C-alpha positions, 0 to 999 in steps of 0.5 A, a space after each residue: 261166458 259162452 263162446 261166440 257163434 263162429 261167424 260172430 265176433 265179440 267187441 267192446 261196447 257200452 250198454 245203457 241200462 238203468 240210467 247209466 252206461 256200463 262196459 260190456 262185450 257184445 257179439 257182432 256179425 262178421 262182414 268180409 269183402 269177397 272178391 269174385 274172379 271168373 277165369 282170373 278176371 275180377 267180376 265184383 267185390 261183394 260184402 258178405 258173411 264168411 260162409 257158403 261162399 262157393 254157393 254165393 259165387 255160383 248163384 251170382 254168376 248163374 243169376 247174372 247170366 255169366 254161366 247157364 249150365 252146371 257143367 260150365 263150372 270147372 272149379 271153385 276155389 274159396 279162400 275166406 282168409 284172403 276174401 277171394 273166390 276163383 271160378 274156372 268156367 267154360 261157355 261164359 256168355 260174352 254178352 255178360 262180360 261186355 256188361 261188366 261196366 253196366 253195374 247198377 247199385 241196388 237198394 239192398 243191404 251191403 250195396 248189392 250189385 246187379 249187371 242187368 236191369 230189373 226189366 230184363 227179367 221179362 225176357 225170362 221164361 214165364 213162372 212155372 205152375 208152382 205149388 199151392 200153399 195155405 195161409 197156415 203153411 205160409 205162417 209156419 214156414 215164416 216161423 221156421 225161417 225166423 227160427 233158423 238163424 242162430 247167428 241172428 239170435 246171437 248177434 242180429 245183423 243178418 237176413 235169411 233166405 230159404 227154399 221150401 215146399 208147403 210142408 217145410 224148409 229144405 235149404 236155409 242160408 243167411 247173410 248180411 245182405 238179403 241179395 247174398 242170402 238168395 244168391 246162396 240158395 240159387 247157387 246151392 240149387 244150381 250146383 247140386 241140381 235141385 229142382 225148384 219149379 215146385 218150391 217156395 222162396 222165403 226171405 226176411 228182407 223186403 221184396 224189391 225189384 231186384 229180389 223179384 228178379 232173382 226169384 224169377 231167375 231162380 225159377 220159383 213161382 211163389 215168393 214169401 217175405 215177412 216184410 213188404 214189397 215195392 210197386 216195381 216188384 209187384 208190377 214185374 210179379 204180375 207180368 211174370 205170373 209170380 205169387 208174392 206174399 208179404 207182411 207175414 207177421 202175427 196172425 196176418 199176411 198180405 197176398 200181393 199177387 197170384 192169389 190163385 196159388 193161396 188157400 185159406 
């Protein structure tokens, strides 16, 4: 028996096959509660996969407005065994701290949480010009996204996200929650100073309003999903000038908004 993926565990189960149940061991993705603390104060507990937790924390804090500059973050200490990420930061937005009690449970996997209402993304800067992308390039990128997660191929149970150019994927992350996967991309870009204005955000999850807001706060103009989009997400996309492409399956796809950035 081959060793399981480092982020999966083998569990006893019973498999139904040929009209009978038989005892087997199956790989299952690991899920841990991650307590995010900012300057010693607990902000939130996220349910997440146990990798890239420093990027998850940085992306969450940047996306929710607690910090705005890379230099605001003094240190990040990750303890995956204890399930904690401690972030020391200066210049923390006092308004964001006041919103700690305004937690809204989202529709995402793992009960994603956001401190800001979806419509506050309209206060963000308009979407950049962004790249132009062809249908062939979109389909190729989604194929790469689906092939990128060895954990998904072994155990399932995770969503993937990636930052890409029309030519290919630059950063790939996966997590049990689609929100977390996007936050990991955001955090990696934020901590490493990676420009995003000319990039494409890819996700395997549906494009809900909170994912659209995360894309807007990341600063991309093109969002691509293999799944569908919600009406509020598309309303926000139109008002912010973001291209949303979904249902990238087989030989088809749907350009929901911003078709001027898409060519045949």
